[in-house]
C-alpha positions as CSV (number, residue, x, y, z in Angstrom):
1,M,113.9,-40.1,148.2
2,K,111.0,-38.2,149.8
3,Y,107.5,-38.0,148.3
4,R,104.5,-35.7,148.5
5,Y,100.9,-35.9,147.3
6,L,100.1,-33.9,144.2
7,G,97.2,-31.6,145.0
8,S,94.0,-33.6,145.5
9,T,95.0,-36.4,143.0
10,G,96.3,-38.9,145.6
11,L,99.4,-39.3,143.4
12,S,102.6,-39.6,145.4
13,V,105.4,-38.0,143.5
14,S,109.1,-37.4,144.3
15,E,110.1,-34.1,145.7
16,L,112.5,-33.8,142.7
17,C,111.0,-34.2,139.2
18,F,113.6,-34.9,136.5
19,G,113.1,-32.7,133.4
20,A,114.0,-33.7,129.9
21,M,114.3,-30.2,128.3
22,T,118.0,-30.6,127.8
23,F,117.7,-34.0,126.0
24,G,118.7,-34.1,122.4
25,E,120.7,-32.0,119.9
26,K,119.6,-28.6,118.5
27,G,116.0,-28.2,117.5
28,N,114.0,-25.2,116.2
29,F,111.4,-23.6,118.4
30,L,108.8,-22.4,115.8
31,G,107.4,-19.8,118.2
32,A,110.8,-18.1,118.1
33,P,112.7,-19.3,115.0
34,E,116.0,-17.7,116.1
35,R,116.2,-20.1,119.0
36,N,117.3,-23.7,118.9
37,W,117.1,-24.7,122.6
38,S,120.8,-25.2,122.9
39,E,121.1,-22.5,125.6
40,F,119.3,-24.8,128.0
41,G,121.8,-27.6,127.4
42,V,122.5,-30.3,124.8
43,V,122.4,-33.9,126.0
44,P,123.2,-36.7,123.6
45,E,121.1,-39.8,123.6
46,N,123.3,-42.2,125.7
47,T,123.9,-39.5,128.3
48,A,120.2,-38.8,128.5
49,Y,119.5,-42.5,129.2
50,D,122.2,-42.6,131.9
51,L,120.7,-39.5,133.6
52,V,117.2,-41.1,133.7
53,Y,118.6,-44.4,135.0
54,K,120.4,-42.5,137.8
55,A,117.2,-40.6,138.6
56,L,115.3,-43.9,138.8
57,D,118.0,-45.4,141.1
58,A,117.7,-42.5,143.4
59,G,113.9,-43.0,143.7
60,I,112.7,-40.2,141.4
61,N,109.3,-41.3,140.0
62,F,108.3,-38.0,138.4
63,F,109.5,-37.0,134.9
64,D,108.7,-33.8,133.0
65,T,108.9,-32.9,129.3
66,A,107.0,-31.1,126.5
67,D,106.3,-31.6,122.8
68,C,108.3,-28.5,121.8
69,Y,111.5,-29.4,123.5
70,K,114.0,-29.8,120.6
71,N,111.3,-30.8,118.1
72,G,110.1,-33.7,120.2
73,Q,113.5,-35.1,121.2
74,G,112.8,-34.5,124.8
75,E,109.7,-36.7,124.7
76,E,111.2,-39.3,122.4
77,L,114.4,-39.9,124.5
78,L,112.5,-39.9,127.7
79,G,110.1,-42.5,126.3
80,N,113.0,-44.6,125.2
81,A,114.7,-44.4,128.6
82,L,111.6,-45.3,130.5
83,K,110.9,-48.4,128.5
84,G,110.0,-51.2,130.8
85,K,109.5,-48.8,133.7
86,R,106.3,-47.1,132.5
87,H,104.0,-48.4,135.2
88,E,106.4,-47.3,137.9
89,V,106.6,-43.6,137.0
90,I,104.5,-40.5,136.6
91,I,105.1,-38.7,133.2
92,G,104.1,-35.1,132.7
93,T,104.2,-33.5,129.3
94,K,102.9,-30.2,127.8
95,G,101.4,-28.8,124.7
96,R,100.3,-25.4,123.4
97,W,103.3,-24.1,121.3
98,Q,103.8,-24.7,117.6
99,T,105.7,-27.8,116.6
100,D,105.2,-27.8,112.8
101,T,104.4,-25.4,110.1
102,N,100.6,-26.1,110.1
103,P,99.1,-22.7,111.1
104,N,96.6,-24.7,113.3
105,S,99.3,-26.6,115.2
106,V,99.4,-24.0,118.0
107,G,97.3,-23.0,120.9
108,S,94.7,-24.8,123.0
109,S,92.1,-25.4,120.3
110,R,90.3,-28.8,120.1
111,Y,92.1,-29.3,116.8
112,H,95.5,-28.8,118.2
113,I,95.2,-30.4,121.6
114,I,93.9,-33.7,120.2
115,N,96.6,-33.8,117.6
116,A,99.3,-32.8,120.1
117,V,98.3,-35.5,122.6
118,E,98.4,-38.2,119.8
119,E,101.8,-37.1,118.7
120,S,103.1,-37.0,122.3
121,L,101.8,-40.5,123.0
122,K,103.8,-41.8,119.9
123,R,107.0,-40.1,121.0
124,L,106.7,-41.2,124.6
125,K,105.9,-44.7,123.4
126,T,103.0,-45.0,125.8
127,D,99.2,-45.3,125.6
128,Y,98.5,-42.8,128.3
129,I,100.0,-39.6,129.7
130,D,99.8,-39.2,133.5
131,I,99.7,-35.4,133.6
132,Y,99.0,-33.2,130.5
133,H,99.8,-29.5,131.0
134,L,98.8,-26.6,128.9
135,H,102.1,-24.9,128.3
136,G,100.7,-21.4,128.4
137,F,97.4,-19.5,128.1
138,D,95.7,-19.3,124.7
139,P,93.6,-16.1,124.5
140,R,92.1,-17.1,121.1
141,T,90.4,-20.2,122.3
142,A,87.4,-20.4,124.7
143,L,88.4,-22.0,127.9
144,E,85.2,-24.0,127.9
145,D,86.2,-25.7,124.6
146,T,89.7,-26.4,125.8
147,L,88.4,-27.9,129.1
148,R,85.8,-30.0,127.4
149,T,88.5,-31.4,125.1
150,L,90.8,-32.2,128.0
151,D,87.9,-33.8,129.8
152,N,87.1,-36.0,126.8
153,L,90.7,-37.1,126.6
154,I,90.7,-38.1,130.2
155,R,87.5,-40.1,129.7
156,S,89.1,-41.8,126.7
157,G,92.0,-42.9,128.8
158,K,94.7,-41.0,126.8
159,I,95.5,-38.6,129.7
160,R,94.8,-39.1,133.4
161,Y,95.2,-35.6,135.0
162,I,95.5,-32.1,133.7
163,G,97.6,-29.1,134.7
164,V,98.8,-25.7,133.5
165,S,102.1,-23.9,133.2
166,N,102.7,-20.2,133.1
167,Y,99.1,-19.1,133.6
168,A,98.2,-15.9,135.4
169,A,96.2,-16.5,138.6
170,W,93.0,-15.1,137.2
171,Q,93.3,-17.5,134.2
172,L,93.7,-20.5,136.5
173,A,90.9,-19.3,138.8
174,K,88.6,-18.8,135.8
175,A,89.4,-22.3,134.5
176,L,88.8,-23.9,137.9
177,G,85.4,-22.1,138.1
178,I,84.4,-23.2,134.6
179,S,85.3,-26.9,135.4
180,E,83.3,-26.8,138.6
181,R,80.3,-25.2,136.9
182,L,80.3,-27.6,134.0
183,G,81.3,-30.7,135.9
184,L,84.6,-31.1,134.0
185,E,87.9,-32.4,135.2
186,K,89.9,-29.6,137.0
187,F,93.5,-28.6,136.7
188,C,95.3,-30.4,139.5
189,V,98.8,-28.9,139.2
190,Y,100.4,-25.6,138.3
191,Q,104.0,-25.6,137.0
192,G,105.7,-22.2,137.4
193,Y,108.9,-20.2,137.6
194,Y,109.9,-19.8,141.2
195,N,113.1,-19.6,143.2
196,I,114.7,-17.6,146.0
197,A,115.8,-14.9,143.5
198,A,112.4,-14.7,141.8
199,R,109.5,-14.8,144.3
200,E,106.7,-13.3,142.2
201,L,104.7,-16.6,142.3
202,E,104.0,-15.9,146.0
203,H,101.7,-13.0,145.3
204,E,98.8,-14.8,143.7
205,I,99.6,-18.3,142.4
206,V,100.7,-19.8,145.7
207,P,97.8,-18.5,147.7
208,L,95.3,-19.6,145.0
209,S,96.9,-23.0,144.6
210,V,97.0,-23.6,148.4
211,D,93.3,-22.5,148.7
212,Q,92.2,-24.7,145.8
213,N,94.5,-27.7,146.6
214,V,96.3,-27.4,143.3
215,G,99.8,-28.9,143.5
216,I,102.7,-26.6,142.5
217,T,105.8,-27.8,140.6
218,V,108.6,-25.5,140.0
219,W,110.6,-24.9,136.8
220,S,114.1,-23.3,137.0
221,P,114.5,-23.7,140.7
222,L,118.1,-22.6,140.3
223,A,117.3,-19.5,138.1
224,G,118.9,-20.8,135.0
225,G,122.1,-21.7,136.9
226,F,122.5,-18.4,138.7
227,L,121.7,-20.0,142.1
228,T,124.6,-22.4,141.7
229,G,126.8,-19.5,142.7
230,K,129.2,-19.9,139.7
231,Y,128.7,-16.4,138.3
232,P,130.7,-13.7,140.1
233,R,128.9,-10.5,141.0
234,N,131.0,-8.1,138.8
235,E,131.5,-10.3,135.8
236,S,129.4,-10.7,132.7
237,F,127.6,-14.0,132.1
238,P,129.5,-16.3,129.7
239,E,128.5,-15.8,126.0
240,G,126.1,-18.5,125.0
241,S,124.9,-19.3,128.5
242,R,121.3,-19.3,129.3
243,L,121.7,-16.2,131.5
244,S,123.5,-14.2,128.8
245,N,120.4,-14.1,126.6
246,A,118.6,-10.7,126.4
247,T,115.0,-11.5,126.6
248,P,113.2,-12.7,129.8
249,F,111.6,-15.6,128.1
250,E,114.9,-17.0,127.0
251,S,116.6,-16.6,130.4
252,A,115.6,-17.0,134.0
253,P,114.5,-13.4,134.9
254,I,115.7,-11.9,138.1
255,A,114.2,-8.5,138.9
256,N,116.8,-7.4,141.4
257,R,120.2,-8.8,140.6
258,E,122.0,-7.0,143.4
259,Q,119.7,-8.4,146.0
260,A,120.1,-11.8,144.4
261,Y,123.9,-11.6,144.9
262,D,123.3,-10.5,148.5
263,T,121.2,-13.5,149.0
264,L,123.8,-15.7,147.4
265,E,126.4,-14.5,149.9
266,V,124.1,-15.7,152.7
267,M,123.5,-19.0,150.9
268,Q,127.2,-19.6,150.5
269,E,127.7,-19.2,154.3
270,I,124.9,-21.7,155.0
271,A,126.3,-24.1,152.4
272,K,129.7,-24.1,154.2
273,Q,128.1,-24.9,157.5
274,H,126.3,-27.9,156.0
275,N,129.3,-29.0,153.8
276,A,126.9,-28.6,150.9
277,T,126.6,-26.6,147.7
278,V,124.8,-23.4,147.1
279,A,122.5,-25.2,144.7
280,Q,121.4,-27.5,147.5
281,V,120.6,-24.5,149.7
282,A,118.4,-23.1,146.9
283,L,116.5,-26.4,146.5
284,N,116.0,-26.8,150.2
285,W,114.6,-23.3,150.6
286,L,112.0,-24.1,147.9
287,R,111.2,-27.5,149.4
288,A,110.2,-25.7,152.6
289,R,107.9,-23.1,151.0
290,P,104.1,-23.4,151.2
291,G,102.3,-25.3,148.5
292,I,105.3,-26.8,146.8
293,T,105.0,-30.4,145.7
294,S,108.0,-31.0,143.5
295,L,111.0,-29.2,141.9
296,V,111.8,-29.8,138.2
297,I,115.5,-30.2,137.9
298,G,117.5,-30.6,134.7
299,A,121.0,-31.7,134.1
300,T,123.6,-32.0,131.3
301,K,126.1,-33.9,133.5
302,M,125.8,-36.7,136.0
303,T,127.6,-34.6,138.7
304,Q,124.8,-32.0,138.5
305,L,122.1,-34.5,139.0
306,E,124.0,-36.2,141.9
307,D,124.4,-32.8,143.6
308,N,120.7,-32.0,143.3
309,I,119.7,-35.4,144.7
310,A,122.0,-34.8,147.6
311,A,120.0,-31.8,148.7
312,L,117.3,-34.2,150.0
313,S,119.8,-35.6,152.6
314,W,119.5,-32.5,154.8
315,D,117.1,-29.6,155.7
316,L,117.5,-26.0,156.5
317,S,116.9,-25.0,160.1
318,Q,114.1,-22.5,160.9
319,E,116.7,-19.9,161.8
320,E,118.3,-20.4,158.4
321,M,114.9,-20.2,156.6
322,N,114.1,-17.0,158.5
323,L,117.5,-15.5,157.4
324,L,117.0,-16.5,153.8
325,N,113.4,-15.2,153.7
326,K,114.5,-11.8,155.1
327,V,117.5,-11.3,152.7
328,S,115.5,-12.3,149.7
329,D,112.2,-10.6,150.6
330,K,110.9,-8.0,148.2
331,E,108.5,-5.1,148.6
332,K,105.0,-6.3,148.0
333,P,102.9,-4.5,145.3
334,Y,99.4,-3.4,146.1
335,P,97.1,-4.9,147.3
336,Y,99.4,-7.4,149.0
337,W,101.0,-4.9,151.4
338,H,97.5,-3.9,152.4
339,I,96.4,-7.5,152.8
340,C,99.4,-8.2,154.9
341,N,99.6,-5.1,157.1
342,V,96.5,-3.0,157.2
343,A,93.4,-5.1,156.5
344,G,90.8,-3.6,158.9
345,D,91.9,-3.8,162.5
346,R,93.6,-7.2,162.2
347,R,97.1,-7.9,161.0
348,I,96.9,-10.9,158.6
349,K,99.7,-13.4,159.2
350,S,99.9,-16.8,157.6
351,D,102.3,-19.2,155.8
352,V,101.0,-17.9,152.5
353,Y,101.1,-14.2,153.3
354,P,104.1,-13.9,155.6
């Protein structure tokens, strides 16, 4: 296993983070009552434990979950599996979405965050959370109040570091500024949707995170399974699969599907040359991108986890990276084309703005 430092925390975390979103049976998501999380996978208790043990044996020391995953089953089963190993691992969980019928059990208010952390601690069977993420932005709660609440929770020892997921760049930048101005703990990690078929994170989040030394962890690095290469170009996605769902929130959105298939063809050729899988190519492309600390992988079967772990046994060449960057590149929106190409009399080139 390979490890990287997470932002400026000094924490050394594995390049693969094992996610527990698939753990458990069906469970309602109160933010969208028609959903039950089964489209992301259903993993029974004993299988969940076996997957965690395999991850530990491979050297993975970073685990991710959230309070809303299958009504807390994700946290509960992860906590059970890590019993006796707590001091050896880094656990990240998230809160923001509604988990019960109380109208105040949602958002980033002082009321909800304190209660959510207490409930997560119980389910995880621990007295501290290594990284507590806000699972999304809350426009109805003042950031100052949320940040003071999180700072107090750190000072009380219940959480150790804080992060965000699914924030816009301006929201993260504003929060970092408030923390600096008020002397509060800063967000040290950003967890976002990013893969070779969906590179939007590169416009603002990656440059901001690199500049501010915020670690980036990636959810859905395989685009909901699309980047395994198992879905033929001219066939519909299987009914009930994650990619068959209609709304972007429920699936892993890909803006240009034809380009994604063109990219997959190149990835398949590279995979053959390395005697590897397309999924491994996708993971290795992400590992080599600027600012990336860890990739959050999930699994419903042991073979999936083993294949993902095997990606760390080899690296893409610079020639292969250049080829993949070119075939997956997308037209940059304003002002990024201007920043990259015509900013004054100097052409800006960097790892962040290629």
